[in-house]
N, C-alpha and C positions, 0 to 999 in steps of 0.2 A: 074167595078164589080157592080152587083146589090147590093143595100143596104141590102135587105132581101133575103136570100136564105136558103134552107134546110140545117141545120148545124149539122146533126147527125155525130158523130165522132167515129171511131173505133181505138182500140189499136192494132198496128201492130209491131211485133218483127222480125228483120232480122236474117235469118240463114246464109246469104251470104253477102258479100260486094257488093253494087250496087248503082246506081243513079236512083231514081224514084221520082214521084210526091207524096207529101202528101196532097197537096191542089191544086186545078186547077191552072196551070200556074207556080207552084213553084217546080222546079226540084231540089232535094237536095241529098246530099251524105249520105248513110246509112253504118254503120259499123256493123260487126257481133255482135249480141247480143243487138243491139241498138233498143229501142222502141220509137215509135212516134204515135201521134194521126193522123189518116188519114180520110179525108172527104169521106162520103158514096158514092159519085159519082165516086170514084176511087177504092173503096175497092175490087171490083170484080176481078181485075187482081192479087191482092195479095192472095185472097181466092182460086183462081184457080191454084195457084202455091205453094202448101203446102210444097214442098221440100225446098223452099227458104224463106217462110214467115209463121208466126203464127199470126192469126187474132182473136181478142176478141172483144165482144161488138156488137152493132147493132142488127140484127135479130137473131144473135147467142145467145144473152142474152140481158140484159138492155143496152141501149146506154151509151157510156162513157160520152158524154156531148150532150145534145139535144138543148141547147139554147146559144151556143157560139156566141158572137157578133163579126162580121167581118168588121164592118164599120170603126173601129179605127186601130186595129192591129191584127195580127194572129201569134201565135207561129209557128216557122218553124224549127230551128235546134239549137244545142248547140255548145259550144266550143269557143265562142268569148271571148275577154279579159274583157269585162264589166260584165260578168255574165254567167249563164247557158243557157239562152234562147235568141233567136233572134226574134224581133218583126218587121215585115215588115208593114210599115204604109200605109194603103190603104185609098182611098177616098179623097186625097189631091187635091185641085184645084189650079194648077199653073197659074201664070200670072194675077190673078184676086184679086185686093185689097179688093173687097167686100167679098172674101172668107176667110179673115184673121182670123175671130173669129173661124170658123170651123177648119181651118188648125191648129190654136194654140191648140184647144181642142184635136184634134186627136194626135198631136205630144206629147203634155204633158201627155195624157193618156198612151201612149206607154212608156214614160219616167217613169211614176209612176209604171209601171209594172216591171221596172228595166231590167236587161239583156242587150242585144244588139239591139238597135233601128235602123232600117235601113229605110231610105227614098229611095224609088225606084229611080233608075237612070233615067236621061233623062227628068225630069219634068221641069227643068229650075228655074224660080223665084217663091218662095213660100212666100207669105206675112204672117206676124204674128203681132198681136196687143197687145202682152204682153210678158214679159220675160219668158224664159223657166227655170225651176228649175230641176237640175240633181242631183239624189241621188246616194247612194253607189251602187257599182257593176253594173254600167250602162255605156254603150258606145253609143254615138250618131254618127252614120255614115250618113253624109249628102248626100252621093251618088253622089257627084259632082254637086249638086244643090246649089241654093242660098237662104238663109234665109234672108228676107228683112223686116225691120221695116216699119210699116205703118205711124208712126208719132213719134214725139219727146216727147210724154207724158210719156213714161217709159224709164228708164235710161240705162238698160243693156239688152243685147240679151240673155245671158245664165249665170246663177249663180249656185253655189253649194247649195244644200239643207241646209247645215250647216250655210251658210251665212244668210239664212232667219230664222233660228231657234232662239228661245229665250234663252239667256245664263242663267245658274243657278249659284247661289252664292256657293262658296266653301271656305274652309280654306286650307292654305298651311303651312306646318311646316317642319322644318329641324333641325338636330343637328350635323351631321357629314357626311363625305364621299359624295357620289353622289346620295344618296337615299332621296327622299322627300315624305312626306305623304300628301295625298289629302283627306280632309274630305268632303264627298258628300253623303247625305242621300239617301238610297235605290238606290245606283248607278247601280246595276245589271251588273257589269263588271266582266270579267274573266281575268286571266293571259294571256297576248298576245293581248288583246284589246288595243285601243288607246284612248287618251283623249287630248283635246286642253285646255291649261291653259293660261290665260292672265289677265293682270291688266288693269283697265279702270277707268276714262278716261286717255288719254295720259299723261305719266309722273308718274303714280302711279303703284304700283305692282312692287317692286324692291327687290333684284337685278334681272337683266334680265335673269339670268340663269333659273329661274322658269317659264319663258314664252315660249310657243311653243307646239309642238305636241309630246307627250310622250307615250311610251309603258307601259302598266300596268305590273309591275314587280311582285307584289304580292297582294292578297286580304286579308286585315287584318280582316275585318268584313263587314257587310252589309252597313256600313256607312263610311268606310275608305279603301283606296287603297294606294299602294306605286308605284312610278315611278322612273326610272333611268334617271338622268340628264346627259347631254353631257359633263359637266365639274363640278368641285367642286365649289360651291358658295363662294363668298367672304364675305357674311353676311347672317343672317337669313332673311326670307321673311317678308316684311312689305307692307302695303297698302291694297287695296280692290281687291279681286280675283274672277274670274268667270271661268266657264268651258263650253265648247261646245263639243258634241260628233262629231268627224270629219266625213266628207263625204270621203269615201275611194273607191279606184279602179274605177276610172272614166276616160272617154276619149271622146274627140270631134275630129272628123277627116273628111277629104275628102270632102271639099266643100268651100262655100263662106258665109261670114256673112256681109251683107250690112246694115250699120247703117242708111243710107238713110237720111242724113242731109246735108244741104248746109251752115250751120253756119260757121262763120269765127272766132269764139272764142271757146276754149275748156271749157266745163263744168266740174268742178272737180269731179262730180259723174258719168259721162256718159262714162262708159267703155264697150267694146264689151263683154268680158268674165271675170267673177270674180271667181277665184279659191281661196276661203278663207276657213280657218278652215278645211283643207283637207290633205289627204295623198294618195300617189300613183296615181297621175293624169297625164293626157297627152292631149295636143292639138297638132294635127299632120296634116300636109298638109291642112291647112286652110288659106284662104285669107280673109282679112278684108278690107272693103271699107268704106270711108267717116265716120270714127270713130272720135268722138269729143275728147276723152281723150285717155286712154290706150287701145290698142287692147286686151292684156291679162294682168290682174292685179292679183297678188297673194300675200297673206300674211298669217301668222300663218299656215305654210305649211311644209310638210316633203315629200321629194321624188317626185318632179314634173318634167315634161318634156314638152318642147315646141320644136317641130321638124318641120322645113321647113314652116315657117310662112311668108306670104307676107302681107304687111300692107300699108294702106293709112290713115293717122291720123294726127290731129293737134298736137298730143303730142307723147307719147312713143309707141313703138311697144310692148315691154314687160317691166313691172315694177314689181320688187320684193321688197316687204317691209318685214321688220322683224316682228316677228321671222320667219326665213326661214332656212331650212337645206336641203342640197343635192338636189338642183334644177339645172337642166341642160337645157340650151337653145342652140339649134344647128340648124342654118340656118334661117337667117332673111334677107328679101329683101323688098324693097319698098321705099316709100317717107314719111318722118316723119317731123312733126313740131318741135319735140324735139329729144330725144335719141332713137336709135334703141333698146337698152337695158339699163335699169337703175336699180341699186341696192341701196336701202336705208335702214338703220337700223330703221329709223322712218321718218315721214313726216316733211318737213322743216317748213311749215307755220301753221300746226295744223288744216288744213281743214278736215282731215280725223278723224272725231270724233269717228269712230268705229275701228280705228287702233291705238293700244297702242304702237307699236314699239317693237323691240326685236333684238336678236342676228342674225347675218348673218354668217352661217358656211357652207362651201362646196358648193359654187355657181359657176357654169361654164357657160360661154356664148361664143360660137364660130361660125365662118362662118357667119359674119355679113357683108352685102353689101347693101348699100343704100345711099340715100341722106337725109340730115338733115338740118334744119334751125339753129340748135345749135351745138350739138356734136353727134358723132356716138355712144358713150358709156359713161356712167356716174356711178360713185360710190359716195355715200353720207354717211358720218359717223357721229355719235353723241357719246358724252361721255356717259358712263354708259352702253353701249351696246358693245358686242364683235363682231368684224367683222374679220373673219379669213378664210384663204384658199379660196380666191376669184380669179377667173382667167377669163380674156378676151383673146381670140385667134382668129387669122385670120379675121382681120377687114379691109375692103376696102370700097371705096366710096368717097363721097364728103360732107363736112360740112361747114357751114358758120362760125362756131366758132372754135372748137377744135376737134381733133380726139377722145381724151379721156379726160374727166374731172374727177379729183379725189378731192372731196371737203370734208372739215370738217365743221360742223355747225358753223356759225359765233358767236354764243353765248357760245357754250360749247366745240368746237374744234373737239372732236371725236378721235377715234383711230382705227388702222387696224393692225392686226398682220402680215399677209402675203398676198401680192397682186402680181399677175403675169400678165403681159401684153406681149403677144407673137404674132408673125405674123401680126404686125400692118403695113399697107401700105396704107396710105391716106394722102393727103396734109393738114396738120394741126398739131398743137402742142399737146403734152401730158401735161396737166396742173395739178399741185399738189398745192393746196392752201386752205386757209380758205375761205368759200363762201362769196362773196359780200364784200370783204375787211375786214372781221372780224379779230379781234386781238387775238383770242384764238387759240393756235397752234393745228393743226392736226398732230398727231403722227402716223407714219408708222414704224413698226419694220423691215419689210423686203419688199422691192419693187424690182421686177425683170422685166426687159424689155429685151426680147430676140427675136432673129430670125426675126427682123423687119427692114423694109426700112423706116428710119426716114426721115421725110420730113417737110419742113416749108411752110407756105402759100406764103411767100415772102422771098427773100434772106436776108432781114434785120430782120427777126423774129427769131424763135428758134425751136428746136426739142422738148426739155423737159424744162418746166419752173417750178421752185419751188418758191412759194410765200414766203413773208417775215415771215409768220406764219405757215410754213410747216416744220416738223421735220421728217427726215428719218434716222433711225439708220443704215440701210445697204441698199445701192442701187447698184444693179448689172445690167450692160448693157452688154449683152452677144450676140456675133455673129450678130451684127446689121451692117447695111450699110446706107450710105446717098446717095441719087441719085440726089441731086441738089447742086449747087455751092453756099452754104450759105455764105453771106458776100461778094457778088460780087460788088454791088453798094454802100453798106454802111455796118456798123457793124452788123454782124449776129452772134448769140451765140447758139451753139448746146445745151449745158446744162447750164442753168442759176441757180447758187446756191445762191439764194437770201435768202432762209431759211437755215435751218441746215441740212446738209447731213453729218452724222458723218463718214461714210465710203463709198467710191465710188470705185467700181471695174468695169473697162471696159475690157472685155475679148473677144478676137477675133474681127473680123469685119474690115470694111474698110470705111474710111470717106474721102470725097473730099470737100475741102473748097475753097471759093473765097479768093481773096487777103485781104479782111477785116474780114475774118471769124475767130472765136475762137471756139474751141471745148468745153472747160470747162472754165467757168468764174464765179468768186464770185461777188456778188453785195450786197451793204449795209454792215451793221456791225453785223448782227445776225448769220452769217454763223459760224458753229462750227465744221468744218471738221477735223477729226483726221487722216484720211489716204485716199489717192487716189492712185490706182494702174492701170496701163495699161499693159496688158499682151497679146502678140501675136496680136497686133493691127497694122494696116497700115493706115497712115494718109498722105495725099498729099495736099499741098497748105495751105493757111491760114496765117493770121497775127501772130497767136500763137496757140499752142495746149492747154496749160493750163495758164490761166492768173489770178494771185492773186493780188488783189488791196491793196492799202495802208491802207484802213480802216478796213480790215479784220484782227482781232487780234489773231485768232487761229494759231497754228504752226503745220500744217499737215506733215505727211510723204508722199512724192510723189515718187512712185516707177514706173520706166519705165523698163519693162522686155521683152526681145526678141521681140521688136517691130521695125517698120520701119517708119521713118519720112523723108519726101522728099519735097523739094521746099517750105518750110515754112520760114517765117522770123525768129521768135523765137519759139523754142520748149517750153521752160518754161520762161514766163515773170513774174518776181516776184517783187512786190513792198512792200512785207512784208515777214515775216520769214517763212522758210520751211526747212525740212530735205529731201534732194533729194538723191534717190538711182537709179543708172542707170546700167543695166546689160544686155549684149548681144544684144544691140540695134544697128541699123544702122541709121546714120544721114547723109543725102545726100543733097547737094545743099542748105545748111542752110545759108541764107543771113544775118541774124541778129546774133543770138547766140543760142547754145543749152541751156545754162543757162544764162539768162540775168537778172542781178540784177540792178534795175534802180530807186530806191527810197530810201531816207535816212531812211524811216520807216523800211526797211529791215535791222535790226541790226545784224541778225545772220542767214545767209543762209548757211547751211552745205550740202556738196556735196560728195557723194561716187560714184565711177565708177569702173566697171570691164568688160573687154571683149567687148567693143563697137567698132564699125567700122565707119570710116569717109572717104568714098571713094573719095569724091570731096569737102571736107570742109577744109579750112585752119585752122591751129591751133588757130589762133587768133579768130576764130568764135565759138570756143567751149565754152568758158566762157568770158562774158563781164560784168564788174562791173562798170556801169556808175555812180552809187551812192549807198550808203549802205555798208554793210559789208559781205564779202564772205569768207567761210572757206573750202578749199579743204581738203578732208579726205582720198584720195586714191592715190597711186603712179601712177596709170594709168591716172590721170587727168593732162592735159598739160595746164599750166597757167604761166603767168609772175608774179612771187611773188613780184616784185617791182611795179606792177601796182596799180592804185588807188583802194581802197576798199578791196584789198586782206589782210585779217587780219593776224597779227602775234600772233596767238593763239597757246598755247602749244598743241602738238599732231597733228597739221595740217600736211598733207602729199601731195606731188604732184611731177610732173616732171616739173622742171622750164624751161620755154622757153624764159625768159627775157634776155636782153643783159647784164645786170649787174650781173656778175657771180663771183665776188670776184677774187680769185686767180686761178679759174678753167679756163681751156682752152676749155671746152665744157659744154653743158647743162647736168645737172645731176638730179637724184632723191634727193629730199630734205625733211627735216622735220623741224618743228618749235619747238624751246625750250621755247617759250614764249616771247623772245626778238628778236631773229633772226632766219632766215631759215638757216639750216646747211646741209651740204652734208651727205646723209645717210651712204655712205661708207667712208673709210678713204682716205686721211686726212679730218678732219672735217672743210672744208672751210666754212666761214661765208658769208651769202648773206644779 
């Protein structure tokens, strides 16, 4: 298109629905009653059809616009997600690095106009020599083309306008409930507007409840507004506070962003896209090439979406820093030097001087499939920040380290309220621990692992590992399977309870173990398990299903309900105390024992049983007490009351299978009076 052409515009209003040009080469859809500016070279066909069109301006009266510049962008039509207008960017020179300055200027001019900025399709590679800044109510449609950096002298390809804005000092006050008052002179805000509040530098501005993107609930006066917090604070705000007005309603879609670097080391500041201090944003159908750090980095954000991202980076595909609420990542593929998706309440090392950290609430990441030099997904928690309602689902691919890493900060531990991992299918463990061998516990209130194919990298590793300083209040493993023979060549442990798992529920699912495999095993002395339950589970093979060592001092209740155990050596191998409940289970081809007490440290193993089946197991294989003390508590339990380790404790109940039957001529149900086992029915023969 010529750079200078006669640009008299006419206002045309449609009386019918139709597709017509409003500028040479731009055929657009008209709706009844819709008005547009039409170039004078085209207006005659509208004027000649008065039944369908009304024309104003030009020779009929004064021109609507006589000097409209067309070398950068031109308004075409409305209705896109980023605003009312669409700007088609003309005059771009593809494939020419020397045109980078001109290309950058034209695209940025269109972005400054807001609305929907469309790069014409089919151009190919478009060089730019500065980062683009995207403001509110703006969509950048790359049109299938590639934005390519010319050099490494600027750190980011696209950033939000609010990321570049200067923060203003504010006061934050609170007395009760979930309403906080923000003091900001001449704020100019109305009810329903949004504001970003944060403390800086990192570590100040507490508690974290007051950090994030908030809706204005009321306008007190010209210098004060109130906002509604997502939860009730634990204390009044302290520290230094700042505010930024968020960039809102923005999108980047349909194309490629080439970071154009051959560096072998990731720079902490060099991200592809930064969505910071923003609300209602989206990155959709964008591929990133040769990025040094994160492809998409977001923080101090509310309501973001990353949809169908392909990445090649030395670091993460998407990294979500706190404060962040209601962020969804759906569809990540590619090759990554670190995690496909990582969620952190704040930075580990303090490199991000502009990131103060904050709560993570309602973050979802799903359909992740790629390769990683470390892990496919990561969660990083810090004390003082709330992390709640976080979910990773449908993860496949290959990683050099772990499938999922869940870390607590090594110096402050961190905490997570609810974490869900579902649809995991990749060779590598799920690790829950304090980062880097830290000694401050990470605490998780609820961890759910469901609908997953649990795999280990080798048959002597594990499915899920809990570090010595990890505390999980409730762990649910639901409807999972294992597809490898864990423990074939050496000891392999499905779930290693090295830290504290207070309650473990394994519900549904099927697990296949090698001859040296253990499904659940404690390690160390810090485990504080109160209850383990297995309900409707099928396990085949293995050295034992649940293995409790002699150094673990807690006494958990172990419940086996409506489950099937086949071809394992020991179902329960207990070297320390436990309360065992078995109901409606099938034990088949057990070569060791269903309950095997084998250490003197087990001074009280109590066992209840009802309705269990033993289709091919001899009575002698049901309970073996090689060392320690065993207390049968149900008449369904078949045990030799004269065997070593069977306690003469008042209230014990069983069916005696021993040869020493006193005056009886057959085995009978017996109970213990504290001194002897006696026949339950009469006469009361002594055993």
